[in-house]
Backbone as CSV, one residue per row, in Angstrom:
resi,resn,N_x,N_y,N_z,CA_x,CA_y,CA_z,C_x,C_y,C_z
1,MET,0.772,-0.893,-0.318,-0.003,-0.250,-0.095,0.725,1.624,-0.159
2,ALA,0.297,2.026,-0.512,1.212,3.653,-0.786,0.565,4.863,0.370
3,ASP,1.121,5.815,0.538,1.118,6.358,2.001,0.628,7.585,1.925
4,LEU,-0.251,8.473,1.971,-0.387,10.151,2.011,-0.009,10.288,3.487
5,ILE,0.893,11.376,3.590,1.232,12.375,4.951,-0.121,13.693,4.716
6,LEU,-0.932,13.685,5.535,-1.146,14.981,5.669,-1.250,15.001,6.779
7,VAL,-0.295,16.824,6.130,0.453,17.604,7.607,-0.988,18.466,7.360
8,ARG,-1.251,19.159,8.567,-1.302,20.390,8.376,-0.617,21.770,9.075
9,HIS,-0.604,22.872,8.341,0.014,23.922,8.997,0.376,24.094,10.149
10,ALA,1.554,24.713,10.029,2.290,25.645,11.424,1.388,26.755,11.558
11,GLN,1.506,27.006,13.624,0.713,27.933,13.306,0.644,29.385,12.774
12,ALA,-0.545,29.684,12.460,-0.426,30.603,11.665,-0.580,32.173,12.911
13,SER,-1.371,33.124,12.099,-1.848,34.440,13.143,-2.914,34.808,13.595
14,PHE,-3.152,33.782,14.276,-4.639,33.629,15.249,-4.946,35.816,15.573
15,GLY,-6.136,35.834,14.832,-6.352,37.686,15.120,-5.288,39.071,15.084
16,ALA,-4.378,38.477,14.120,-3.870,39.752,13.524,-4.667,39.592,11.930
17,ALA,-4.190,40.612,11.415,-4.630,41.290,10.638,-4.930,40.329,8.943
18,ASP,-3.556,39.802,8.874,-3.471,38.946,7.933,-2.734,36.760,8.870
19,TYR,-4.141,36.299,8.352,-3.816,35.535,9.538,-3.142,34.356,9.037
20,ASP,-3.055,34.548,7.583,-1.978,33.549,6.895,-0.681,34.047,6.975
21,VAL,-0.460,33.924,7.808,1.057,33.791,7.709,1.751,33.174,9.233
22,LEU,3.488,31.977,9.079,3.627,31.814,10.097,3.779,32.406,11.023
23,SER,3.324,32.050,12.352,4.877,33.246,13.518,5.777,32.007,13.592
24,GLU,6.493,33.138,14.268,8.578,32.172,14.749,7.529,30.740,15.241
25,ARG,7.208,30.574,16.678,6.733,28.942,16.707,6.566,28.514,15.770
26,GLY,6.008,28.879,14.240,5.407,27.473,13.363,6.664,27.585,12.542
27,HIS,7.753,28.236,12.289,8.666,28.677,11.423,9.499,27.225,12.648
28,ARG,9.402,27.413,14.077,10.288,26.032,14.049,9.453,25.532,14.334
29,GLN,8.299,25.335,14.416,7.182,23.506,14.541,7.935,23.214,13.374
30,SER,7.699,23.783,12.017,7.200,22.950,10.171,9.109,22.472,10.489
31,ARG,10.029,23.275,10.657,11.199,22.464,10.765,11.502,21.428,11.182
32,ALA,11.222,21.219,12.362,10.951,20.476,13.578,10.675,19.151,13.713
33,LEU,9.046,19.656,12.355,9.003,18.406,12.165,9.451,17.548,11.146
34,GLY,9.505,18.141,9.773,10.780,17.493,8.897,11.711,17.263,9.187
35,GLU,12.510,17.504,10.799,13.522,16.438,11.124,13.259,15.401,11.833
36,ALA,12.390,15.257,13.057,12.087,14.251,13.555,11.182,13.184,12.142
37,LEU,10.533,13.322,10.934,10.155,12.638,9.984,11.458,11.875,8.850
38,LYS,12.117,12.883,9.849,13.447,12.065,8.612,13.678,11.205,9.769
39,ARG,13.758,11.086,11.183,14.516,10.347,11.883,14.044,9.324,11.439
40,HIS,12.281,9.243,11.501,11.600,7.749,11.251,11.990,7.554,10.387
41,GLY,12.603,7.812,9.269,12.807,7.384,7.927,11.162,7.777,6.854
42,GLY,10.430,8.628,7.100,9.646,8.929,6.053,9.809,10.056,5.017
43,ALA,10.798,10.376,4.712,11.061,10.483,3.358,9.924,10.711,2.182
44,PRO,9.218,11.649,1.473,8.370,11.449,1.137,9.329,11.491,-0.545
45,ASP,8.483,10.581,-2.032,9.052,10.900,-3.044,8.397,11.446,-3.721
46,ALA,6.806,12.167,-3.203,6.287,13.748,-3.596,6.025,14.695,-2.585
47,LEU,6.269,15.574,-3.181,5.091,17.020,-2.411,4.187,17.518,-3.045
48,PHE,2.865,17.893,-1.700,2.349,18.244,-2.726,1.595,20.219,-1.844
49,ARG,0.826,21.098,-2.046,0.739,22.145,-0.859,-0.469,22.425,-1.542
50,GLY,-1.573,23.216,-0.389,-2.533,24.308,-1.097,-1.784,25.241,-2.077
51,THR,-2.201,26.330,-1.675,-1.817,26.990,-2.673,-1.585,28.828,-1.060
52,MET,-2.341,28.129,-0.233,-1.809,29.713,1.048,-1.010,30.114,1.333
53,ARG,-0.027,31.154,1.556,0.903,31.740,2.388,1.532,30.259,3.504
54,ARG,0.121,30.230,4.057,0.544,28.728,5.682,0.993,27.981,5.334
55,HIS,0.473,27.282,3.687,1.341,26.014,3.434,2.159,25.746,2.730
56,ARG,2.517,26.808,1.944,4.200,27.060,1.406,5.259,27.067,2.640
57,GLU,4.769,27.993,3.946,5.959,28.400,4.424,6.210,26.946,5.738
58,THR,4.924,26.276,5.708,4.540,25.035,5.952,5.767,24.281,5.706
59,LEU,5.441,24.134,4.098,6.222,22.866,3.965,7.930,22.976,3.538
60,GLU,8.042,24.430,3.072,9.581,24.741,3.361,10.269,24.655,4.037
61,GLY,9.635,24.620,5.933,9.922,24.383,6.496,10.488,22.863,7.036
62,ILE,9.738,21.702,5.980,9.365,21.243,7.154,10.410,20.014,5.338
63,ALA,10.466,20.687,4.835,12.089,20.379,3.366,13.026,20.484,3.929
64,SER,13.388,21.584,3.952,14.335,21.758,5.265,14.678,21.176,6.239
65,GLY,14.029,20.406,7.106,14.122,19.975,8.047,14.441,18.343,7.687
66,LEU,13.892,18.131,6.490,14.140,17.277,5.311,15.295,16.719,4.882
67,GLY,15.630,18.143,3.927,16.616,17.628,3.024,16.376,17.857,2.066
68,ALA,15.108,17.831,2.022,13.923,17.042,0.569,14.093,18.257,-0.771
69,GLY,14.508,17.739,-1.793,14.428,19.708,-2.247,13.862,19.585,-3.234
70,ALA,12.791,18.157,-3.578,11.746,18.481,-4.930,10.314,19.066,-5.053
71,GLU,10.805,19.702,-6.228,9.676,21.096,-6.260,8.070,19.905,-5.625
72,PRO,6.930,20.947,-4.766,5.888,20.756,-4.943,4.779,21.047,-6.069
73,ALA,3.896,20.249,-6.020,2.479,19.837,-7.283,2.344,20.621,-6.110
74,ILE,1.459,21.852,-6.903,0.252,22.914,-6.200,-1.019,22.076,-6.358
75,LEU,-1.559,22.470,-4.866,-3.177,22.120,-5.241,-4.138,23.052,-5.175
76,PRO,-5.661,23.759,-5.241,-5.869,24.583,-4.677,-6.761,23.878,-3.710
77,GLY,-7.081,22.627,-4.296,-8.280,22.062,-3.725,-7.656,21.436,-1.883
78,LEU,-6.252,21.579,-1.967,-6.254,21.382,-0.351,-6.228,23.205,0.338
79,ASP,-7.115,24.373,0.217,-6.797,25.111,0.611,-7.662,25.112,1.603
80,GLU,-7.708,25.818,2.633,-9.032,25.360,4.146,-10.189,26.624,3.052
81,PHE,-11.103,25.856,3.547,-12.635,26.634,3.548,-12.913,28.273,4.382
82,ASP,-13.142,29.206,3.743,-13.375,30.510,3.675,-14.541,30.908,5.302
83,PHE,-13.093,30.248,6.470,-14.074,29.727,7.541,-14.195,31.634,8.156
84,ARG,-13.460,33.366,8.113,-14.194,33.489,8.364,-15.199,34.295,7.185
85,GLY,-15.327,34.071,5.823,-15.913,34.502,5.507,-17.573,33.986,5.531
86,VAL,-17.591,32.264,6.460,-18.728,31.880,6.813,-19.135,32.294,7.619
87,LEU,-18.139,32.503,8.278,-19.173,33.377,10.494,-19.467,34.213,9.420
88,ASP,-18.910,35.567,9.023,-19.743,37.050,8.774,-21.228,36.554,7.948
89,ALA,-21.071,35.539,7.234,-21.866,35.161,6.190,-22.863,34.579,7.350
90,ARG,-22.961,34.482,7.882,-24.563,34.005,9.171,-24.396,34.866,10.061
91,PHE,-23.509,36.045,10.576,-24.211,36.757,11.497,-23.872,38.277,10.919
92,GLY,-23.614,38.489,9.047,-23.598,39.148,9.048,-23.496,40.911,9.715
93,ASP,-23.812,41.779,9.701,-23.732,43.020,10.720,-23.174,43.177,12.141
94,SER,-24.279,41.351,12.685,-24.211,41.937,14.160,-23.456,40.845,15.141
95,PRO,-22.011,40.414,14.906,-21.246,39.539,15.220,-21.205,39.283,16.664
96,PRO,-21.281,38.712,17.215,-20.587,38.346,18.824,-19.103,38.764,18.692
97,PRO,-19.490,39.571,19.468,-18.158,40.014,20.383,-16.720,39.118,20.279
98,GLY,-15.938,39.097,20.077,-14.543,38.350,20.057,-14.781,37.532,19.313
99,LEU,-15.340,37.700,17.990,-15.111,36.190,16.800,-14.901,36.049,16.566
100,HIS,-13.333,37.357,15.822,-12.447,36.923,15.019,-11.268,36.540,15.897
101,ASP,-10.902,37.658,17.190,-9.993,37.471,18.201,-9.757,37.065,19.157
102,ASP,-11.002,36.067,20.176,-11.304,35.590,21.168,-11.116,34.746,20.534
103,ARG,-10.724,33.176,21.288,-10.286,32.006,20.665,-11.744,31.200,21.580
104,LYS,-11.872,31.092,22.435,-13.526,30.964,22.804,-14.249,31.173,21.830
105,THR,-14.654,32.806,22.111,-15.827,32.027,21.453,-15.898,32.361,19.865
106,HIS,-14.272,32.760,19.240,-13.627,32.058,17.438,-14.933,30.536,17.871
107,PHE,-13.633,29.629,18.021,-14.368,28.464,18.434,-15.929,27.897,18.334
108,ARG,-16.237,27.863,19.255,-17.283,27.543,19.811,-18.688,28.881,18.563
109,ALA,-18.881,29.369,18.214,-18.920,29.596,16.438,-18.957,29.370,16.027
110,LEU,-17.906,28.328,15.467,-16.614,27.859,14.529,-18.161,26.607,14.331
111,ARG,-17.669,26.232,15.361,-18.783,24.650,15.776,-20.312,24.842,15.121
112,GLU,-21.065,25.717,15.265,-21.750,25.829,15.211,-22.587,26.175,13.693
113,THR,-21.463,26.863,13.333,-21.715,27.621,11.665,-21.263,26.607,10.869
114,VAL,-19.489,25.478,11.724,-19.787,25.267,10.377,-21.184,23.399,9.728
115,HIS,-21.395,22.823,10.797,-22.570,22.228,11.145,-24.293,23.217,10.567
116,LEU,-24.107,24.567,10.122,-25.422,25.140,9.244,-24.940,25.211,7.603
117,TRP,-23.788,25.671,8.070,-23.011,25.237,6.334,-23.551,24.431,5.045
118,GLN,-23.266,22.732,6.636,-22.584,21.711,5.733,-24.912,21.982,5.482
119,ARG,-25.470,22.432,5.842,-27.179,21.866,5.761,-27.310,22.389,5.247
120,GLY,-26.763,23.729,4.550,-27.058,24.221,2.869,-28.307,25.094,3.888
121,GLU,-27.810,26.132,5.216,-28.974,26.648,5.610,-28.254,28.431,6.249
122,ILE,-27.180,28.279,5.534,-26.309,30.184,5.936,-26.671,30.711,3.849
123,GLU,-26.677,31.642,3.947,-26.895,31.813,2.686,-26.385,32.317,2.247
124,ASN,-25.893,33.267,1.516,-24.706,33.086,0.016,-23.257,32.858,1.039
125,PRO,-23.083,31.942,1.023,-21.515,31.527,2.062,-20.729,31.830,0.172
126,PRO,-18.999,32.302,0.876,-17.955,31.647,0.038,-18.214,31.266,-0.873
127,GLU,-18.316,30.047,-0.010,-17.803,28.776,-0.691,-19.944,27.944,0.181
128,THR,-19.681,27.391,-1.176,-20.527,25.775,-0.617,-19.736,24.447,-0.520
129,PHE,-20.837,23.854,1.448,-20.042,22.772,1.748,-19.924,21.868,0.577
130,ALA,-20.611,21.757,-0.745,-20.913,20.293,-1.759,-19.867,21.221,-2.512
131,ALA,-19.572,22.683,-2.801,-17.799,23.137,-3.589,-16.371,22.837,-3.036
132,PHE,-17.194,22.743,-1.908,-15.457,22.182,-0.861,-15.546,21.215,-1.461
133,ARG,-16.794,19.837,-0.584,-16.387,18.969,-1.113,-15.971,18.300,-1.748
134,GLU,-15.856,18.556,-2.979,-15.959,18.749,-4.084,-14.010,18.788,-4.957
135,ARG,-13.749,20.120,-4.484,-12.677,20.167,-4.596,-11.368,19.611,-3.866
136,VAL,-12.280,19.629,-2.530,-11.152,18.426,-1.224,-10.713,17.345,-2.170
137,LEU,-12.300,16.143,-2.487,-12.122,14.712,-3.055,-11.430,14.528,-4.534
138,GLY,-11.028,15.956,-5.085,-10.565,16.466,-6.400,-9.310,16.559,-5.793
139,ALA,-8.916,16.606,-5.128,-7.303,17.348,-4.842,-6.996,15.915,-4.501
140,VAL,-7.177,15.287,-3.544,-6.338,13.698,-3.370,-7.463,12.364,-3.757
141,GLY,-7.679,12.840,-5.362,-7.788,11.512,-6.492,-6.373,12.441,-7.219
142,ALA,-5.819,13.574,-6.797,-5.272,13.770,-7.668,-3.975,13.655,-7.075
143,ILE,-3.463,13.191,-6.183,-2.427,13.245,-5.188,-2.181,11.742,-5.093
144,THR,-3.674,10.411,-4.839,-3.550,8.744,-4.266,-3.176,8.506,-6.464
145,SER,-3.286,8.859,-7.003,-3.202,8.671,-8.679,-2.198,9.070,-9.004
146,SER,-0.899,9.945,-7.679,0.503,10.507,-9.340,1.608,9.131,-9.604
147,GLY,1.501,8.506,-8.453,2.280,7.595,-8.492,3.420,7.093,-8.066
148,ALA,2.611,8.631,-6.297,4.221,8.647,-5.502,3.406,7.882,-4.157
149,GLU,4.521,6.474,-3.536,4.546,5.433,-3.031,4.407,6.033,-1.207
150,THR,5.130,7.587,-1.425,5.156,7.941,-0.643,5.366,9.509,-0.169
151,ALA,3.340,10.247,-0.338,2.857,11.176,-1.334,2.824,12.478,0.592
152,LEU,3.665,13.331,0.735,3.022,14.132,2.122,2.453,15.382,0.869
153,ALA,0.837,16.115,2.251,0.263,16.918,1.356,0.468,17.717,2.443
154,VAL,0.549,19.431,2.429,0.364,20.009,3.804,-0.575,20.737,3.395
155,SER,-2.151,21.121,3.995,-2.844,21.294,3.865,-3.654,22.304,4.882
156,SER,-5.531,22.141,5.601,-5.224,22.775,6.533,-6.400,21.956,7.624
157,GLY,-6.470,22.320,8.500,-6.957,21.620,9.754,-8.967,21.253,9.259
158,GLY,-9.512,22.730,8.348,-10.965,22.013,7.757,-11.083,20.741,6.288
159,PRO,-9.584,20.414,4.959,-9.975,19.802,3.956,-9.209,18.800,4.926
160,ILE,-8.347,18.454,5.611,-7.975,17.057,6.516,-8.900,16.015,7.314
161,ALA,-9.270,17.219,7.494,-10.835,16.358,8.523,-11.771,15.790,7.701
162,PHE,-12.113,16.652,6.890,-12.999,15.946,6.468,-12.670,14.994,5.453
163,VAL,-11.226,15.824,4.877,-10.685,13.398,4.357,-10.309,12.467,5.564
164,VAL,-10.438,12.522,6.465,-10.095,11.785,7.541,-11.774,11.427,7.678
165,ALA,-12.542,12.064,7.907,-14.237,11.579,8.187,-15.164,11.009,6.359
166,THR,-15.027,10.809,6.117,-14.892,10.066,5.107,-14.145,8.645,4.616
167,VAL,-13.057,8.990,4.704,-12.145,7.456,4.701,-13.270,6.963,5.787
168,LEU,-12.958,7.348,7.263,-14.098,6.568,8.293,-15.611,7.053,7.970
169,ASN,-16.163,6.641,6.801,-17.847,6.932,7.026,-18.461,7.635,8.013
170,ALA,-17.466,8.817,7.821,-18.301,9.025,9.513,-19.213,10.611,8.288
171,PRO,-20.583,10.415,9.847,-21.488,11.792,9.361,-20.739,12.918,8.685
172,PRO,-21.106,14.389,8.233,-20.570,15.063,8.071,-20.056,16.130,8.923
173,GLU,-21.362,15.848,9.925,-20.103,16.884,11.749,-19.502,16.154,12.237
174,THR,-19.320,15.219,11.830,-17.981,14.843,12.600,-16.616,15.393,12.149
175,MET,-17.057,16.295,10.554,-15.692,16.723,10.314,-15.235,18.176,11.111
176,VAL,-16.038,18.448,11.874,-15.155,20.222,12.456,-14.814,19.596,13.610
177,GLU,-15.589,18.583,14.901,-15.066,17.856,15.745,-13.940,18.029,15.392
178,LEU,-13.310,16.668,13.783,-11.836,16.846,14.215,-11.085,17.864,13.563
179,GLN,-11.319,18.538,13.051,-10.929,20.203,12.797,-10.139,20.612,14.669
180,LEU,-11.511,20.349,15.302,-11.242,21.328,16.239,-10.195,20.486,17.108
181,GLN,-10.115,19.383,17.461,-8.649,18.475,17.812,-7.582,18.777,17.431
182,MET,-7.348,19.544,15.515,-6.195,19.197,14.967,-5.221,20.348,15.319
183,LYS,-3.921,19.566,16.102,-2.972,21.169,16.592,-2.086,20.834,15.487
184,ASN,-1.274,22.119,15.090,-0.552,22.664,14.307,0.361,21.501,14.407
185,CYS,0.968,22.007,12.890,2.186,20.603,12.565,1.348,19.262,12.370
186,ALA,0.506,18.724,12.921,0.065,17.649,13.254,-0.223,16.799,12.247
187,VAL,0.341,15.514,11.681,0.484,14.289,11.080,-1.044,13.575,10.778
188,SER,-1.846,13.508,9.537,-2.522,12.133,9.983,-2.506,11.339,8.292
189,ARG,-2.431,9.776,8.426,-1.759,9.180,7.590,-2.480,8.163,6.633
190,ILE,-2.786,8.429,5.657,-3.628,7.325,4.400,-3.485,6.703,4.536
191,LYS,-3.754,5.359,4.327,-2.548,4.038,2.959,-3.713,3.595,1.967
192,PHE,-3.397,3.794,1.298,-4.329,3.543,-0.392,-3.913,2.770,-1.628
193,THR,-4.239,2.053,-1.843,-4.351,1.888,-3.950,-5.575,1.810,-4.194
194,PRO,-5.064,1.742,-5.331,-6.043,2.235,-6.208,-7.996,2.308,-6.071
195,ARG,-7.662,1.019,-5.479,-9.805,1.258,-4.855,-10.305,1.061,-3.927
196,ARG,-9.352,1.861,-2.128,-9.127,1.534,-0.946,-8.557,2.737,-0.440
197,ARG,-9.212,2.936,0.897,-7.499,4.037,1.272,-8.842,3.735,3.122
198,PHE,-7.279,3.702,3.792,-7.922,3.043,4.610,-6.787,4.295,5.584
199,LEU,-7.631,4.956,7.031,-6.545,5.854,8.298,-6.479,5.138,8.632
200,HIS,-5.307,5.464,9.212,-3.696,4.694,9.693,-2.971,5.792,10.310
201,THR,-2.853,6.802,11.158,-3.074,7.231,12.104,-3.654,9.267,12.033
202,PHE,-3.944,9.527,13.165,-4.787,11.083,13.150,-3.923,11.824,14.160
203,ASN,-3.784,12.919,13.480,-3.461,13.901,14.827,-2.174,13.407,15.157
204,GLU,-1.093,12.791,15.136,0.057,12.581,15.670,1.292,13.570,16.055
205,THR,1.800,13.720,16.630,3.509,15.131,16.168,4.286,14.188,16.816
206,PRO,4.884,13.562,15.741,6.507,13.392,16.158,7.403,14.351,16.596
207,HIS,7.062,15.552,16.356,8.644,16.303,16.206,8.294,16.889,18.499
208,ILE,6.973,16.880,19.165,6.812,16.599,20.064,7.114,16.060,21.345
209,ASP,7.383,16.628,21.620,8.339,15.485,23.112,8.022,15.956,25.093
210,ALA,8.337,15.816,26.028,8.518,16.496,27.154,9.300,17.844,27.205
211,VAL,10.181,17.494,26.066,10.538,18.744,25.866,10.325,20.306,25.544
212,THR,9.994,19.064,24.146,9.138,20.772,23.028,7.464,20.816,24.154
213,THR,6.660,20.338,24.165,5.563,20.489,24.309,4.764,21.665,24.666
214,ASP,6.157,22.768,25.235,5.084,24.409,26.057,5.463,24.654,24.277
215,ASP,6.974,24.691,23.499,7.252,25.325,22.742,5.912,25.266,21.026
216,PHE,5.604,23.608,21.286,5.242,23.159,19.293,3.977,22.817,19.800
217,LEU,3.040,22.285,20.968,1.841,22.330,21.002,0.901,23.341,21.234
218,THR,0.570,23.506,19.548,-0.752,24.711,19.654,-1.530,23.625,18.214
219,TYR,-2.641,24.810,18.815,-4.179,24.824,17.963,-4.850,25.241,16.712
220,SER,-3.441,26.882,16.931,-4.401,27.773,15.974,-3.879,28.477,15.251
């Protein structure tokens, strides 16, 4: 069986004007993950990423730690859904205080909002859930049909959680529950054949140990 290593991006910039930029901690996380994968013999033979800056910066750090120089394939289907836009579509001109900069408020609202979005109960979202589903599955299909024996793909919590939920035949609501558990730079592994896909691991962090936990364990 071949391996698909799905990596959530490293810590971005929650609450800042531009979330799509790795923090200094995020840069350290991504390099440390690459070094851990190298120690464990996890060097991929093909690299993939979404189009977002946090995907690019994370993969650059991982590749630096791995010592890998391969040029990645860029797949827009690996991009995160516009969670800020979906929240704004739900709340309009009356958002709850702290919606985009208070973690507790943001993630509580996001859980409820994703469920509404999946059921088609939010008017004029920036992207429908059906369109999100189609593009993510298309990206995974492109990776698994690429001929790679070990493919590493950097994406975001939403697409990775959706892929895991789909492989498990879980209901759509499971996606956001998995997404909100996912750590920065977490690794989820899918074993695949031309006909089947199996979840091998979820949300593992080979770069984190007792010494590095305080620095590397983050969720947003």
